[in-house]
C-alpha positions in Angstrom: 45.7 -26.8 -58.2 45.8 -28.5 -61.5 42.7 -28.9 -63.2 41.6 -30.6 -66.3 38.7 -29.1 -67.9 37.0 -31.4 -70.4 34.5 -30.8 -73.1 35.7 -27.7 -73.6 34.3 -25.0 -76.0 35.5 -21.6 -76.8 32.9 -19.9 -74.9 33.8 -22.2 -71.9 37.6 -21.3 -72.0 36.9 -17.6 -72.0 34.3 -17.4 -69.2 36.5 -19.9 -66.9 39.5 -17.8 -67.6 38.0 -14.5 -66.8 36.6 -16.2 -63.6 39.7 -17.7 -62.9 42.2 -14.8 -63.1 45.0 -17.3 -62.2 43.9 -18.7 -59.3 44.0 -22.3 -60.4 46.0 -24.0 -63.3 43.5 -24.5 -65.8 44.2 -27.0 -68.7 41.5 -27.4 -71.2 40.5 -30.4 -73.3 37.9 -30.3 -76.0 37.3 -34.4 -75.7 34.6 -35.8 -73.4 35.4 -37.5 -70.4 35.0 -41.2 -70.3 36.8 -44.4 -69.1 39.0 -44.2 -72.3 39.9 -40.8 -71.9 40.4 -40.4 -68.4 43.9 -41.3 -68.8 44.3 -37.6 -69.9 43.7 -36.6 -66.3 46.9 -38.1 -65.0 49.0 -35.6 -63.1 46.0 -33.3 -62.4 44.3 -33.0 -59.1 40.7 -32.2 -60.1 38.5 -32.7 -63.4 36.1 -30.2 -64.4 33.2 -32.1 -66.4 29.9 -31.3 -68.3 26.7 -32.6 -69.0 27.5 -35.4 -71.6 30.6 -36.4 -70.1 30.3 -40.0 -68.9 31.5 -40.4 -65.2 30.4 -44.0 -64.4 32.0 -46.7 -62.4 34.9 -47.4 -64.7 35.5 -43.8 -65.4 35.4 -42.7 -61.6 37.8 -46.0 -60.8 40.3 -44.7 -63.6 40.3 -41.2 -62.3 40.7 -42.6 -58.8 43.8 -44.5 -60.0 45.1 -41.4 -61.8 45.0 -39.3 -58.6 42.2 -37.2 -59.0 40.8 -35.7 -55.6 37.8 -33.8 -57.0 35.3 -33.9 -59.6 33.8 -30.2 -60.2 30.9 -30.3 -62.6 29.9 -26.9 -64.3 26.4 -27.6 -64.6 23.4 -28.4 -62.3 22.7 -32.0 -63.1 24.4 -35.1 -62.0 22.7 -37.8 -63.8 25.8 -38.8 -65.5 27.9 -39.4 -62.3 28.2 -42.7 -60.3 27.8 -40.9 -57.0 27.9 -44.2 -55.1 31.4 -44.9 -56.6 32.2 -41.6 -55.6 31.2 -42.0 -52.0 33.0 -45.4 -51.9 36.2 -44.0 -53.4 36.0 -40.7 -50.9 36.1 -38.7 -54.3 33.9 -35.5 -53.8 31.6 -33.9 -56.2 30.7 -30.1 -56.6 28.2 -28.7 -59.0 26.6 -25.6 -59.9 23.3 -25.9 -58.5 22.0 -22.5 -59.7 23.3 -20.3 -62.5 20.3 -18.6 -64.1 16.8 -20.2 -63.7 15.4 -17.3 -66.0 17.7 -18.6 -68.7 16.2 -22.0 -69.0 12.5 -20.9 -68.0 12.7 -18.2 -70.6 13.7 -20.8 -73.4 11.0 -23.0 -72.3 8.5 -20.2 -72.9 10.3 -19.6 -76.3 9.8 -23.1 -77.4 6.1 -22.9 -76.3 5.5 -19.6 -78.2 7.1 -20.8 -81.3 5.2 -24.4 -81.6 1.8 -22.4 -80.7 2.3 -19.5 -83.5 4.5 -21.4 -85.9 7.2 -19.0 -85.8 10.0 -21.1 -87.5 7.6 -22.2 -90.1 6.4 -18.7 -90.9 9.9 -17.6 -90.8 10.8 -20.0 -93.6 7.6 -19.3 -95.8 8.5 -15.4 -95.8 12.0 -16.4 -97.0 10.4 -18.0 -100.0 7.9 -15.0 -100.8 5.1 -17.3 -99.3 2.9 -14.9 -97.1 0.0 -17.7 -96.7 -1.4 -18.4 -93.3 -2.9 -21.9 -93.6 -1.3 -24.4 -91.3 -0.2 -21.8 -88.9 -3.1 -21.4 -86.6 -2.5 -20.9 -82.8 -4.3 -20.5 -79.9 -4.7 -17.9 -77.0 -2.4 -18.7 -74.2 -4.8 -16.9 -71.8 -6.8 -19.3 -69.8 -4.8 -22.1 -70.7 -3.7 -24.8 -67.9 -0.1 -25.4 -67.6 1.5 -28.2 -65.7 4.9 -27.6 -64.1 6.6 -30.8 -63.2 9.4 -29.7 -60.8 9.3 -26.6 -58.7 12.5 -25.7 -58.1 13.7 -22.2 -59.0 13.5 -23.0 -62.7 10.1 -24.4 -62.3 9.1 -21.2 -60.3 10.7 -18.8 -62.8 8.8 -20.6 -65.6 5.5 -20.6 -63.7 5.9 -16.5 -63.0 6.0 -16.2 -66.8 3.0 -18.3 -67.9 1.2 -17.0 -64.9 1.9 -13.5 -66.5 0.0 -14.9 -69.8 -3.0 -15.6 -67.7 -2.6 -19.3 -67.5 -3.7 -21.4 -64.9 -0.7 -23.1 -63.0 -0.9 -26.6 -61.7 2.2 -28.3 -60.4 3.8 -31.6 -59.1 6.8 -31.9 -56.8 7.3 -33.9 -53.6 8.5 -30.8 -52.0 5.9 -27.8 -52.1 7.5 -24.6 -52.7 5.8 -21.6 -51.1 6.7 -19.2 -54.2 4.7 -22.0 -56.2 2.0 -21.8 -54.1 1.5 -18.1 -54.6 1.3 -18.7 -58.3 -1.2 -21.9 -58.5 -2.2 -25.4 -57.2 -0.2 -28.4 -56.3 -1.9 -31.6 -57.5 -1.1 -35.3 -57.8 0.5 -36.3 -61.2 -2.5 -38.0 -62.4 -4.6 -34.9 -62.1 -1.9 -33.0 -63.5 -1.6 -35.1 -66.8 -5.4 -35.0 -67.3 -5.8 -31.3 -66.8 -2.9 -29.7 -68.5 -3.0 -28.4 -71.8 0.8 -27.6 -71.5 3.3 -29.8 -69.6 6.8 -28.5 -68.9 9.5 -30.5 -67.2 11.7 -29.0 -64.8 12.9 -31.8 -62.6 16.2 -33.8 -62.3 16.7 -37.1 -63.8 17.1 -40.0 -61.5 15.7 -43.5 -61.1 12.2 -42.3 -59.9 12.0 -40.1 -63.0 13.5 -41.7 -65.8 10.8 -42.1 -68.5 8.3 -39.8 -66.4 6.4 -39.3 -69.8 5.9 -42.7 -71.3 3.1 -44.4 -72.8 0.9 -44.8 -69.7 1.2 -41.2 -68.8 0.6 -40.1 -72.3 -2.5 -42.1 -72.3 -3.7 -40.0 -69.4 -3.1 -36.5 -71.0 -5.6 -34.4 -73.0 -5.7 -34.9 -76.7 -3.3 -32.4 -78.3 -1.5 -31.8 -75.2 1.8 -29.5 -75.5 4.9 -31.3 -73.9 7.9 -29.3 -73.2 11.7 -30.5 -71.9 14.5 -28.4 -71.2 15.6 -30.4 -68.2 16.8 -34.0 -69.0 16.2 -36.1 -72.1 15.9 -39.5 -70.1 12.6 -37.8 -68.7 10.9 -38.7 -71.9 10.5 -42.0 -73.5 11.2 -40.9 -77.2 9.6 -44.0 -78.6 6.4 -43.6 -76.6 6.1 -39.9 -77.4 6.7 -40.6 -81.2 3.7 -42.7 -81.0 1.9 -40.1 -79.1 2.7 -37.6 -82.2 1.6 -40.3 -84.9 -1.8 -40.8 -83.0 -2.3 -37.0 -82.4 -2.6 -37.5 -78.6 0.6 -35.1 -78.3 -0.2 -32.0 -80.3 3.3 -30.4 -80.1 6.5 -31.2 -78.7 9.2 -29.0 -77.6 12.7 -30.2 -76.7 16.2 -28.9 -75.7 17.4 -32.3 -74.6 17.3 -35.7 -75.8 18.0 -38.8 -74.1 20.6 -40.0 -76.5 21.9 -36.4 -77.3 25.7 -37.4 -75.8 26.8 -38.1 -79.3 24.9 -35.7 -80.8 24.7 -32.1 -79.2 27.3 -29.4 -78.8 29.1 -30.8 -82.0 28.8 -29.8 -85.7 27.6 -32.8 -87.8 26.4 -30.9 -90.8 28.8 -32.7 -93.1 27.6 -36.5 -92.0 24.7 -38.5 -91.8 22.4 -38.5 -89.1 22.8 -42.3 -87.7 20.1 -42.0 -84.8 16.9 -43.3 -86.4 14.7 -42.3 -83.5 16.3 -38.7 -83.7 15.7 -38.5 -87.4 12.1 -39.7 -87.0 11.2 -36.8 -84.5 12.8 -34.5 -87.0 10.1 -35.3 -89.5 7.1 -33.9 -87.4 5.8 -30.7 -88.4 4.6 -29.9 -84.9 8.0 -30.5 -83.3 10.7 -28.2 -82.5 14.2 -29.3 -81.2 17.2 -27.1 -79.8 20.5 -28.5 -79.0 20.8 -28.1 -75.1 21.1 -24.4 -75.5 18.4 -23.4 -72.7 21.2 -22.5 -70.2 23.2 -20.6 -73.1 22.9 -17.0 -71.8 25.7 -14.4 -71.0 24.7 -14.1 -67.5 24.4 -18.0 -66.8 27.9 -18.6 -68.4 29.1 -15.9 -66.1 27.5 -17.6 -63.2 28.5 -21.1 -64.3 32.4 -19.8 -64.4 32.3 -18.3 -61.2 30.8 -20.7 -59.1 32.8 -23.4 -60.5 36.1 -21.6 -59.9 34.6 -20.7 -56.4 34.3 -24.4 -55.8 37.6 -25.1 -56.8 38.9 -22.5 -54.5 36.9 -23.8 -51.6 38.3 -27.2 -52.1 42.2 -26.1 -52.5 41.8 -24.1 -49.3 39.6 -27.1 -47.5 36.7 -24.6 -46.8 34.0 -26.5 -49.2 30.6 -26.5 -47.4 27.9 -29.3 -48.0 26.4 -26.4 -49.9 28.7 -27.3 -52.8 28.4 -30.9 -52.1 25.7 -33.2 -53.9 23.9 -34.3 -50.8 22.9 -38.0 -50.6 19.5 -37.1 -50.0 19.1 -34.8 -53.1 20.8 -37.5 -55.4 18.0 -40.0 -54.3 15.2 -37.3 -54.4 11.9 -38.9 -56.1 
């Protein structure tokens, strides 16, 4: 089976080829998938895409006309795919629902610790021969209330780490997970906004969660709240968060994702001017730490992503793909 792999970086190619071992014919493209680049898939059976590829109505239609029979996502998220169009055209979509929950959970904790103890600022001071402590004051994690939005495997892995710090865990999710109930208490979202010292987002992006963090929800939060997002950028209304930072309602912000990241992340623009004024404003705050969608980026996670992606391709080629590897309709519309 001939597979066009889009948005490829050297580490993607290395791990996919190691997992593939000649099973499928993989052809790698560094370009993003979009309606304009879908023509590159002509003559292929399957396209393999990533988080910032654009798989909207027009792109799906173009891929269908090009003869593509399946879309294999090498990520867990599916907010960038028009699933209704895929179902309409009978185009199956596979993803990697789980690769390493620990990778993302541990990165969320790293953002928390960096923001709290000002690690990046302290590092820069020491490099400049400045060993003063003014402005670097942190707080004890022990005893703080941590709100977890989304209690799948990543949310639970994150909660376990924070529970180990001695934090009180409260959580919100339409589906209560027994593993989370052993760590803390489920509350409604309004109560979570009001009680949490730290809020960490681990839910998928869909219409019901678009701009979950907005002006109204920020107003309900504790003064000086810390917000962490390692899930999807669209969960946060960035302009509202900037206002919250300016008013000091938000005391700390840690992001590994950004709602307009598709034209920024995973590329080197160090010699270019930053044209996104909203993102540029975020970078001016001393209490904001941003990483470029790297929470997933561990050796173990890349190996798992490659292994499951190749398995999805093999299952499709052999006609043995099960619903486990499809995006169920119920999940696609989960609140």
